[in-house]
C-alpha positions in Angstrom: 7.9 -21.5 -25.1 6.2 -22.2 -21.8 5.4 -19.6 -19.1 4.9 -20.6 -15.6 5.0 -19.3 -12.0 8.1 -20.5 -10.2 10.0 -20.0 -7.0 13.5 -19.1 -8.0 16.7 -19.6 -5.9 19.8 -17.8 -7.1 23.2 -18.0 -5.2 26.8 -17.2 -5.5 29.9 -17.1 -3.3 31.0 -13.9 -1.6 34.6 -13.1 -2.4 34.9 -15.9 -5.0 37.4 -14.0 -7.2 39.7 -13.4 -4.2 39.6 -17.1 -3.4 40.4 -18.1 -6.9 43.4 -15.8 -7.0 44.6 -17.5 -3.8 44.3 -21.0 -5.1 42.4 -21.9 -8.2 42.7 -25.7 -7.9 41.8 -25.9 -4.2 38.8 -23.5 -4.6 37.5 -25.3 -7.6 37.7 -28.6 -5.7 35.9 -27.2 -2.7 33.2 -25.7 -4.9 32.5 -29.0 -6.6 32.4 -30.8 -3.3 29.8 -28.2 -2.0 27.7 -28.7 -5.1 27.7 -32.5 -4.8 27.5 -32.8 -1.0 25.4 -29.8 -0.1 23.4 -28.3 -3.0 22.2 -31.3 -4.9 20.9 -33.2 -1.8 19.2 -30.1 -0.4 17.5 -29.2 -3.7 16.5 -32.9 -4.4 15.0 -33.2 -0.8 12.8 -30.1 -1.5 11.8 -31.5 -4.9 13.4 -28.7 -6.8 15.8 -28.8 -9.8 19.1 -27.2 -10.5 18.6 -25.2 -13.7 22.3 -24.4 -14.2 25.6 -23.4 -12.8 28.2 -20.9 -14.0 31.4 -20.4 -12.1 30.3 -19.9 -8.5 26.7 -19.1 -9.4 23.8 -21.5 -9.2 20.2 -21.2 -10.3 17.4 -23.6 -9.0 13.7 -23.7 -9.5 11.0 -24.9 -7.1 7.2 -25.4 -7.3 6.5 -23.2 -4.3 7.9 -20.4 -2.2 7.7 -22.6 0.9 9.9 -25.4 -0.5 12.3 -22.9 -2.0 12.9 -21.2 1.4 13.1 -24.5 3.1 15.8 -25.6 0.6 17.7 -22.3 1.1 17.8 -22.8 4.9 18.9 -26.4 4.4 21.7 -25.3 2.1 23.0 -22.7 4.5 22.8 -25.1 7.5 24.7 -27.8 5.5 27.2 -25.2 4.3 27.9 -24.1 7.9 28.9 -27.7 8.7 30.8 -28.1 5.4 32.8 -24.9 6.2 33.8 -26.3 9.7 36.1 -28.7 7.8 37.9 -25.8 6.0 40.4 -23.2 7.1 38.8 -19.8 7.7 40.3 -18.2 4.6 38.9 -21.1 2.4 35.3 -21.1 3.7 32.6 -20.5 1.2 29.9 -18.1 2.2 27.0 -18.2 -0.3 24.6 -15.4 -0.7 21.1 -16.8 -1.6 18.2 -14.8 -3.1 14.7 -16.2 -3.3 11.9 -14.8 -5.4 8.5 -15.9 -6.8 7.6 -14.8 -10.3 6.7 -15.8 -13.8 9.5 -17.4 -15.9 9.8 -18.4 -19.5 11.0 -22.0 -20.0 13.1 -23.0 -23.0 11.7 -26.2 -24.4 15.0 -27.4 -25.7 17.1 -27.4 -22.5 14.5 -26.4 -19.8 16.5 -23.2 -19.0 14.5 -20.4 -17.4 14.5 -16.7 -18.3 12.5 -13.5 -17.5 12.0 -10.8 -14.9 11.5 -13.4 -12.1 15.0 -14.8 -12.7 16.6 -11.3 -13.0 15.0 -10.2 -9.7 16.2 -13.3 -7.9 19.7 -12.5 -9.0 19.3 -8.9 -7.8 17.9 -10.0 -4.4 20.8 -12.4 -4.0 23.3 -9.6 -4.4 21.5 -7.8 -1.4 21.8 -10.9 0.8 24.5 -11.1 3.5 27.4 -13.5 3.1 26.2 -16.9 4.4 22.6 -15.5 4.5 19.3 -15.5 2.7 17.3 -12.6 1.3 13.8 -12.9 -0.1 11.3 -10.7 -1.9 8.1 -9.5 -0.3 6.2 -11.9 -2.5 8.0 -14.8 -0.8 7.8 -13.4 2.7 4.0 -13.0 2.4 3.6 -16.7 1.6 6.1 -18.4 3.9 5.9 -19.2 7.6 9.4 -19.8 8.9 10.4 -22.4 11.4 10.3 -21.1 15.0 14.1 -20.6 15.2 14.1 -18.2 12.2 12.5 -14.8 11.5 12.1 -12.4 8.6 13.9 -9.0 9.2 12.8 -6.1 7.0 15.8 -5.2 4.7 14.0 -2.1 3.3 13.2 -1.1 -0.3 15.9 -1.1 -2.9 16.1 0.1 -6.6 18.1 -2.7 -8.2 20.0 -2.0 -11.4 17.9 -2.3 -14.6 14.7 -2.8 -12.6 11.9 -0.2 -13.1 10.3 -0.4 -9.6 11.7 -0.6 -6.1 11.9 -4.1 -4.5 11.4 -4.7 -0.8 13.5 -7.5 0.6 13.6 -9.4 3.9 16.6 -11.1 5.4 16.1 -14.6 7.0 18.0 -14.6 10.3 18.0 -16.6 13.6 15.0 -15.4 15.7 16.0 -13.1 18.6 15.4 -14.7 22.0 12.8 -13.0 24.1 14.4 -10.9 26.8 13.9 -12.0 30.4 11.6 -9.7 32.2 13.2 -7.8 35.1 11.7 -8.7 38.5 8.9 -6.6 39.7 9.9 -3.7 42.0 9.5 -4.3 45.7 6.4 -2.7 47.3 7.3 0.7 48.9 7.4 0.8 52.7 4.3 2.1 54.5 4.2 5.9 54.3 6.6 6.2 51.4 5.8 8.7 48.6 5.2 7.0 45.3 6.0 9.1 42.1 3.7 8.6 39.2 5.3 7.1 36.0 4.8 9.7 33.3 6.4 7.8 30.5 4.4 8.1 27.3 3.4 4.7 25.8 3.9 4.2 22.1 0.7 3.4 20.1 1.2 0.0 18.5 1.4 -0.1 14.7 -1.8 -1.6 13.2 -1.2 -4.5 10.8 -3.9 -6.0 8.6 -3.6 -9.7 7.8 -5.4 -11.2 4.8 -5.4 -15.0 4.8 -7.5 -17.8 3.4 -7.7 -20.6 0.8 -8.6 -21.3 -2.8 -11.1 -24.0 -3.9 -8.5 -26.7 -3.6 -7.7 -25.7 0.0 -4.2 -24.2 -0.8 -3.3 -21.4 1.6 -2.8 -17.8 0.5 -2.2 -14.6 2.4 -0.4 -11.3 2.8 -0.2 -8.5 5.4 0.2 -4.7 5.3 0.5 -1.9 7.9 -1.8 1.1 7.9 1.4 3.2 8.0 2.4 1.7 4.7 -1.0 2.3 3.1 -1.0 5.9 4.3 2.4 6.4 2.5 0.9 5.1 -0.8 -2.1 7.3 -1.6 -2.4 5.7 -5.0 -3.0 2.3 -3.4 -1.2 -1.0 -3.3 -1.8 -3.6 -6.0 -2.9 -7.2 -5.5 -2.2 -9.7 -8.3 -0.3 -12.6 -9.8 2.6 -10.7 -11.3 5.4 -10.4 -8.7 7.2 -7.7 -10.7 4.1 -5.5 -10.9 2.3 -6.0 -7.6 2.8 -5.2 -3.9 0.9 -8.4 -2.8 1.3 -11.6 -4.8 -1.4 -14.3 -4.9 0.0 -17.1 -6.9 -3.1 -18.6 -8.6 -4.2 -18.9 -12.2 -7.6 -17.3 -11.5 -5.9 -14.1 -10.2 -5.1 -11.5 -12.9 -1.6 -10.1 -13.2 -2.9 -6.8 -11.7 -6.2 -7.8 -10.1 -7.2 -5.2 -7.5 -5.8 -2.6 -5.2 -6.1 -1.6 -1.5 -6.1 2.0 -0.5 -7.1 4.4 2.3 -9.9 7.0 1.8 -9.8 9.1 4.9 -9.8 6.5 7.7 -11.6 3.9 5.6 -9.9 0.9 4.0 -11.1 0.3 0.5 -10.6 -2.3 -2.3 -11.0 -1.6 -6.0 -11.1 -4.1 -8.9 -8.6 -3.3 -11.7 -10.6 -4.9 -14.5 -9.7 -8.4 -13.5 -10.8 -11.4 -15.5 -12.4 -13.4 -12.7 -13.6 -10.5 -10.5 -13.2 -9.2 -7.0 -15.8 -9.4 -4.2 -15.9 -7.5 -0.9 -18.2 -9.5 1.3 -21.1 -10.5 -1.1 -20.6 -7.4 -3.3 -19.1 -8.0 -6.7 -17.1 -5.0 -7.5 -17.1 -3.1 -10.8 -13.8 -1.8 -12.0 -13.1 1.7 -10.8 -15.8 1.6 -8.1 -14.1 0.9 -4.7 -15.9 -0.6 -1.7 -15.1 -0.4 2.0 -13.5 -3.3 4.0 -13.8 -3.9 7.7 -12.1 -6.3 10.1 -13.7 -9.7 9.7 -14.9 -9.0 6.1 -14.1 -11.5 3.4 -12.3 -10.4 0.2 -12.5 -12.7 -2.8 -9.8 -12.4 -5.4 -10.5 -14.8 -8.3 -10.8 -18.2 -6.7 -9.2 -17.2 -3.4 -11.3 -16.2 -0.4 -9.4 -14.1 2.2 -10.5 -12.9 5.6 -9.2 -9.6 7.0 -8.2 -9.3 10.6 -6.1 -6.9 12.7 -2.9 -8.2 14.3 
């Protein structure tokens, strides 16, 4: 059996049982049309493959998180046009979940199994009808088109999953509000009251981004608030089901290193990785953390990341 890293798309129709009860033949005909006219062209265009279908559910595999999300958006946009031809009670609203993780491939029929597939199904169940939900691993790797944005859907404890999973919904980007006109200048001699409104301190976000030796981009980001809530640290690695930040590269260990706060200092610690961790030019020994500052380079396996404040 082969193991590989894959971007997994899982989908099914909201309210499918009710639709089948209303009219089995019509619903089946619409489902087959959607598979042929919407799903297959969108997945083929993104160079993915349909692994299988079962009833209203569909499972597809892609070589990268970027192409998987692109296909999911294409599918939902095509489905919106497809549904315009149907009566409201017949419209098919797919929930789509996208996750990046290791899968086991059956050599006989190329079916895929494993935690990555199970998590994609759990994330799909948390998506909105007609919407897309992704794992944090996917969100950290994908930059959406300008008309869409990731919206934090919070942490969830899916059934039969040992750790909580943070999801993000893909939604149309909110338009920037139009700024109100500046107040007119007070007339001469008028008394001007001071504005005593307290300004909120902006939340500090740390962005790690860079490339590997073949110039493929990698990155993730985290807020100081999140790090403060996790005194044990947040793990960087290849295994999406065990790490907070996923770097999809063969030189990265399943659990490679971790970030943590010590007082007000940000630190990185190697977790006994195979290919090592560097903070600047310092090669870290397992269990001996080193400080990181804005502008510093963090090397994880073959990936060199630079840290900056957003």
